[in-house]
C-alpha distance (Angstrom), angle and dihedral (degrees) to the residues before:
residue distance angle dihedral
M1 . . .
T2 3.74 . .
E3 3.86 122.8 .
N4 3.75 89.4 -112.3
Q5 3.77 94.1 55.2
I6 3.82 90.1 49.1
N7 3.90 89.8 50.9
I8 3.84 91.4 48.5
Y9 3.78 92.6 50.2
G10 3.88 89.9 45.2
N11 3.80 94.4 49.7
Q12 3.89 91.2 47.5
L13 3.77 91.5 49.6
E14 3.89 91.2 49.3
Q15 3.83 91.3 50.3
D16 3.90 90.9 48.2
L17 3.79 90.0 49.4
I18 3.80 93.2 46.0
K19 3.86 89.7 51.6
A20 3.73 90.6 50.5
H21 3.79 101.3 38.1
G22 3.79 111.4 9.4
H23 3.79 126.0 -122.8
L24 3.85 93.8 -55.0
I25 3.83 126.3 52.2
G26 3.68 123.6 -162.0
N27 3.84 141.3 -164.4
K28 3.92 107.8 -52.9
E29 3.68 99.2 33.3
L30 3.82 91.5 39.9
C31 3.80 90.2 51.8
R32 3.90 91.8 50.0
L33 3.77 95.6 44.5
L34 3.81 91.9 51.6
G35 3.78 89.8 51.5
F36 3.79 101.1 -111.9
T37 3.77 115.7 153.2
N38 3.74 94.6 -144.0
M39 3.69 143.8 4.0
A40 3.82 93.1 -106.4
A41 3.84 89.9 61.4
F42 3.77 89.0 47.8
R43 3.76 94.2 49.7
Q44 3.77 89.8 48.8
A45 3.80 92.6 52.8
I46 3.84 89.7 49.3
K47 3.87 89.3 50.8
R48 3.83 91.4 48.5
E49 3.80 91.3 45.0
Q50 3.88 90.3 -123.6
L51 3.78 100.1 133.3
P52 3.88 114.8 122.3
I53 3.78 93.6 -139.3
P54 3.81 133.6 47.3
V55 3.84 113.3 -90.3
F56 3.84 127.7 -173.9
G57 3.62 145.1 -178.0
M58 3.80 123.0 -123.0
E59 3.88 126.4 -147.0
N60 3.82 115.8 -95.3
R61 3.95 88.2 7.1
R62 3.77 127.5 105.6
G63 3.73 123.0 -131.9
K64 3.81 133.8 10.9
F65 3.75 129.6 -62.1
A66 3.76 142.3 -162.2
L67 3.68 138.1 -166.4
T68 3.77 117.2 -101.6
K69 3.83 89.9 -133.1
D70 3.83 90.0 61.4
I71 3.74 94.2 48.5
A72 3.78 91.7 48.2
A73 3.72 91.0 50.4
Y74 3.75 94.3 49.2
L75 3.74 94.8 47.4
T76 3.82 91.0 46.2
Q77 3.85 90.2 52.2
K78 3.89 90.4 49.4
R79 3.67 91.7 49.0
F80 3.80 97.5 52.7
E81 3.79 91.7 42.1
A82 3.83 87.3 59.0
L83 3.67 92.7 47.2
E84 3.79 92.1 50.6
K85 3.82 90.7 49.1
I86 3.84 90.1 51.3
A87 3.78 91.8 50.2
E88 3.80 92.4 48.4
E89 3.83 91.4 51.8
K90 3.81 90.3 51.3
R91 3.88 90.8 56.7
């Protein structure tokens, strides 16, 4: 995959996520998008500082939030890492 293909895919994923969730994603959607099976596991990862993206709290709001841009970049990176691994295994 070329860098340009990765950028195109990442930008499209970001736009799709923004349409679905807006520029800021909170608790339940964030938990689901990062692949956690339940909120307890998500909260434990926050407590242990093991999340792969920056999350933050906001005044007068419950829970943690992340920027859609950060989530899209992370998911794109993981997807292309998996594709590279598959390609290497076929060689």
